[in-house]
N, C-alpha and C positions, 0 to 999 in steps of 0.2 A: 245399435242394438237398444231396446229398450227393456228394462227389467222393472220388477217390483219388489220393494224393499218393506218387510214388516218388522216392527220394532215392539217387543212386549215385556213388561217387566213391572216390578215393584217402582212406584215414582221415586224419583229422587233428583236432586240437581245435576245438570251437566250432561243429561242423556242426549239430547237434541244437539249440544255443542261436540259431544264426543262423535257421534255418527257424522254430523257435516264435516268436521275436521277431517276424519278418515276419507270421505267421499273427496273433498277438496285435494287431498294428498293423491289421490288414484286418479284425479282429472276427470270426475265424473260428474256431470251436470243434475241438479236437481230439476224436473220439469213441473212436478206437482207434490204438494204435501197436505196430510191430513192428520192431526195428531189431537189426542185428547186423554182426559184423565177418568177412568171409570172405577170410582171407589178410592181404591188405594193405587190402582194399577196405571201404568203409562202405557198408550197404545198409538203407535205412528205407522202410517203407509205412506211410501214415496213412490212415484212414478220418476224412473231415472233414466239418462242417456249415456251409454257406455262407450259411444263412438269415438272418443279421443282417448281411450284407455291403450296403453302400450303393454298390457301384460294379460294373460290369459283369464277367461272369466273365472275359471277354478281358483286362481290367485286371489281376484277379488272377493270370491266367496269366503275364502280362509281368512283374509285381512279384516273382512266385515265381521265373520263369525268371533276372530280374536278380540277385536274391539268390543263386541258385546259381553265376550266373557269378562273383560277388564270392567264394563260398566254394570256388570251383573243383570244383562237382560237378554233375552233370544233375540236373536237377528235371523232372519230368513230371506234369500234373495232368489228370485225365480225370473226367468227369460219371460217377456209378456206373452210371447206365444203359446208357453207351456201353461202359463196362468189362466189365459183365455180359454185354452183347451180344457183345462181341469173344469172349469165353472160354467162349461156348455154342456156337459153331462147331466 
């Protein structure tokens, strides 16, 4: 299953490292990534492959949300088919 992950928040050191470490721990592969700094704000979009996870999607979502809270950024993850459907409207 592929998902889209977005991360937005005030720029600070360690955001990419923190998110990437959590993805590694969950056995999630990063297929593509785009990140930029807009004024003072960090933004990142990742395309992820969750084929190897051994937990439910909701557990992945909770773990990434908690990681975002620790890093003081907003993390959102959506299944690719839902993301695609939302942007076709």
